[in-house]
C-alpha positions in Angstrom: 41.7 -43.5 11.1 38.7 -41.3 12.0 38.2 -42.7 15.5 35.0 -44.6 14.6 33.9 -47.5 16.8 33.1 -50.5 14.6 29.9 -52.1 15.9 29.3 -54.6 13.2 30.7 -56.0 9.9 28.3 -57.0 7.1 29.8 -59.2 4.5 28.0 -61.2 1.8 30.3 -63.8 0.2 28.6 -67.2 0.6 25.7 -68.7 -1.3 22.4 -68.5 0.5 18.9 -70.0 -0.1 16.0 -68.2 -1.6 12.8 -70.3 -1.8 14.9 -73.5 -1.4 17.4 -72.6 -4.1 21.0 -71.6 -3.6 21.9 -68.3 -5.1 25.1 -66.2 -5.3 25.3 -63.0 -3.2 25.2 -60.6 -6.2 25.1 -56.9 -5.6 22.0 -56.7 -7.7 20.0 -58.6 -5.1 18.3 -56.9 -2.2 17.7 -60.1 -0.2 21.4 -60.7 0.6 21.5 -61.9 4.3 24.2 -59.5 5.5 22.7 -56.5 3.5 19.3 -57.2 5.0 20.9 -57.4 8.4 22.7 -54.1 7.8 19.5 -52.3 7.0 17.7 -53.8 9.9 20.5 -52.8 12.3 20.5 -49.2 10.9 16.7 -49.1 11.4 17.2 -50.0 15.0 19.7 -47.2 15.4 22.7 -49.5 16.2 25.1 -47.2 14.3 25.2 -43.8 12.7 27.5 -44.4 9.7 27.7 -47.0 7.0 31.3 -47.4 5.7 31.9 -49.2 2.4 34.8 -49.6 0.0 32.8 -48.3 -3.0 29.2 -47.7 -3.7 28.9 -50.9 -5.8 29.9 -52.9 -2.7 26.5 -51.9 -1.3 24.3 -52.3 -4.4 24.4 -52.7 -8.2 21.1 -51.6 -9.6 18.0 -49.7 -8.4 16.3 -52.9 -7.2 19.0 -53.4 -4.6 19.5 -49.7 -3.9 15.9 -48.8 -3.2 15.8 -50.3 0.4 18.8 -48.2 1.4 17.6 -45.2 -0.4 14.2 -45.3 1.5 16.0 -45.9 4.8 18.2 -42.8 4.2 15.1 -40.7 3.5 13.4 -42.0 6.6 16.3 -41.5 9.0 17.7 -38.3 7.5 20.8 -37.0 9.3 20.7 -39.9 11.8 22.3 -42.2 9.2 25.2 -41.4 6.9 27.1 -43.3 4.2 30.9 -42.9 3.7 32.9 -44.6 1.0 36.6 -45.3 1.1 37.4 -44.9 -2.6 34.6 -42.6 -3.7 32.5 -39.7 -2.4 28.9 -40.7 -1.6 26.4 -38.2 -3.1 22.8 -39.0 -2.1 21.5 -37.2 -5.2 23.6 -39.4 -7.5 22.4 -42.7 -5.8 20.0 -43.6 -8.6 22.5 -42.9 -11.4 25.3 -44.8 -9.7 23.0 -47.7 -9.0 22.0 -47.8 -12.7 25.7 -47.7 -13.8 26.4 -50.5 -11.4 23.7 -52.6 -12.9 25.1 -52.0 -16.4 28.5 -53.1 -15.3 27.0 -56.3 -13.8 25.3 -57.1 -17.1 28.6 -56.4 -19.0 30.5 -58.8 -16.7 27.9 -61.5 -17.1 27.9 -61.1 -20.9 31.7 -61.4 -21.0 31.6 -64.4 -18.8 29.0 -66.1 -20.9 30.9 -65.4 -24.1 34.1 -66.9 -22.6 32.3 -70.0 -21.3 30.3 -70.6 -24.5 33.5 -70.3 -26.5 35.1 -73.0 -24.4 32.0 -75.2 -24.6 31.9 -74.9 -28.4 35.5 -76.1 -28.5 34.5 -79.1 -26.4 36.5 -77.9 -23.4 35.4 -78.6 -19.8 34.0 -75.5 -18.1 34.9 -76.8 -14.7 32.8 -77.2 -11.6 30.2 -80.0 -11.7 31.1 -80.9 -15.3 34.1 -82.9 -14.0 32.0 -85.9 -13.2 33.0 -88.8 -11.0 35.2 -91.2 -13.0 37.0 -88.4 -14.9 39.7 -85.9 -14.4 40.4 -82.7 -16.3 43.6 -82.7 -18.3 44.5 -79.8 -20.7 40.8 -78.6 -20.5 39.5 -82.0 -21.6 38.2 -85.0 -19.7 40.2 -88.2 -19.3 39.5 -91.4 -17.4 40.4 -91.5 -13.7 41.2 -95.2 -13.4 40.3 -95.8 -9.8 37.0 -93.9 -10.0 36.1 -95.5 -13.3 36.4 -98.9 -11.8 34.1 -97.8 -9.0 31.5 -96.6 -11.5 31.5 -99.9 -13.2 31.1 -101.7 -9.9 28.2 -99.5 -8.9 26.4 -100.2 -12.2 27.0 -103.9 -11.8 25.6 -104.0 -8.3 22.6 -101.8 -9.3 21.8 -104.1 -12.2 22.1 -107.2 -9.9 19.4 -105.7 -7.7 21.3 -104.1 -4.9 19.5 -101.1 -3.4 21.2 -97.7 -2.9 21.6 -98.5 0.8 23.3 -101.9 0.0 25.6 -100.2 -2.6 26.5 -97.5 -0.1 27.4 -100.1 2.5 29.7 -102.0 0.1 31.5 -98.8 -1.0 32.0 -97.6 2.6 33.2 -101.1 3.7 35.7 -101.1 0.8 37.5 -98.1 2.2 37.3 -96.1 -1.0 36.1 -92.6 -0.3 33.9 -90.5 -2.6 35.2 -87.4 -4.1 35.1 -84.5 -1.6 34.0 -86.7 1.4 34.7 -89.6 3.6 31.5 -91.6 3.3 29.3 -92.4 0.3 25.7 -91.3 0.2 22.7 -92.6 -1.7 22.5 -89.3 -3.5 26.0 -89.6 -4.9 25.3 -93.2 -5.9 22.0 -92.0 -7.6 24.0 -89.5 -9.7 26.2 -92.3 -10.9 23.5 -94.8 -11.9 21.5 -92.0 -13.7 24.6 -90.8 -15.6 23.8 -91.6 -19.3 27.0 -89.9 -20.4 29.0 -92.9 -19.0 27.6 -94.8 -22.0 27.1 -92.1 -24.6 30.4 -90.2 -24.2 28.8 -86.8 -24.1 27.8 -84.7 -21.1 24.9 -82.3 -21.7 25.3 -78.9 -20.2 23.2 -75.7 -20.6 24.5 -72.1 -20.6 22.1 -69.1 -21.0 19.4 -71.3 -22.5 21.8 -73.0 -25.0 22.7 -76.7 -24.8 26.2 -78.0 -25.4 27.8 -81.4 -25.4 31.1 -81.9 -23.6 32.8 -85.1 -24.9 34.0 -87.6 -22.3 35.5 -91.2 -22.5 32.9 -94.0 -22.4 33.1 -96.0 -19.2 30.2 -98.5 -19.6 28.6 -100.3 -22.6 25.2 -99.3 -24.1 23.8 -102.7 -22.9 24.9 -101.9 -19.3 23.1 -98.6 -19.5 19.9 -100.1 -20.9 19.9 -102.7 -18.1 20.2 -99.9 -15.5 17.4 -98.0 -17.2 15.2 -101.2 -17.0 16.0 -101.6 -13.3 15.0 -98.0 -12.6 11.7 -98.3 -14.5 11.0 -101.5 -12.6 11.6 -99.8 -9.3 9.1 -97.1 -10.1 6.3 -99.7 -10.0 7.2 -100.9 -6.5 4.6 -100.0 -3.8 6.1 -97.5 -1.4 3.2 -96.8 1.0 5.1 -96.9 4.3 2.0 -96.6 6.5 0.5 -99.7 4.9 3.5 -101.9 4.7 5.2 -100.8 8.0 2.7 -100.7 10.8 5.4 -99.9 13.3 6.7 -96.8 11.4 7.9 -94.1 13.8 7.5 -96.5 16.8 10.6 -98.7 16.5 13.9 -97.4 17.9 17.4 -98.8 17.6 19.5 -99.7 20.7 21.6 -96.6 19.9 18.5 -94.3 20.4 17.9 -93.4 16.7 14.5 -94.0 15.1 14.3 -96.9 12.7 12.9 -96.7 9.2 11.0 -99.4 7.2 12.9 -100.6 4.2 11.6 -103.0 1.6 13.5 -106.2 0.7 15.5 -105.8 -2.5 14.7 -109.4 -3.5 10.9 -108.8 -3.2 11.3 -105.7 -5.3 12.9 -107.6 -8.1 10.2 -110.1 -8.1 7.5 -107.4 -8.3 5.4 -108.6 -5.4 2.3 -106.4 -4.7 2.9 -106.5 -0.9 6.5 -105.6 -0.1 8.1 -107.2 2.9 11.2 -105.8 4.5 12.9 -104.8 7.7 13.4 -101.9 10.1 16.8 -100.3 9.9 18.5 -97.6 12.0 18.5 -94.2 10.3 21.8 -93.1 11.9 24.4 -92.2 9.3 26.7 -95.0 8.3 30.0 -95.1 10.3 
């Protein structure tokens, strides 16, 4: 409407990593990738005006507001801020930032109160709490028959001595896809065989430092769970020094061009041999 030429759009809406941890792009953070990019581009003189819907779209709290405040002091009239729904007043920046921080805390408090109330009633909060083998019906967990059968098969194979790689191959060959993907991974399988809630009927979750139990139907017996625990403890005692056991590590390549990795024999692992024999297997993702 004002004849401006838009030279860039800076939007933070996706999670990003900070020190290896995924975080939400909250307005209270000053390390948001797009926000950091905005400030860097302004420092380079790529534009003269920052346009935002409201001031709390730029920052919520002094911690996030300080970098922009310092940049405005440094550049002076060379950089302006215009808001669509408000009037930007440089003198009120600190007060507006503090109010924004208070609103963030109020939103978080209301969210925690709502979620904790649902957890106290034994309701499923959603997200990762709907574990494989279950489905959410009327805010509670019920058995998902097909997934529950897969869970029992995975525990059976694991107790019989199959490795994560072997279990993954069997599942992918069966044509049954995991939830949210086409192929099974060892990580997904690991989450199943370490899921004590399948035997106890309670999923432990933590909110704001308080632990809650979300009830769920039992899928495996206590004896099955204890056998899985015994297998896991036994596997911890297996020698895993690849340099010692696999002298051709990083030297063997598959015909497809991918590097091979040394993998111990599952039968030798079960017998607890000190020297673990095995094979070289292609690291290319299973197709």
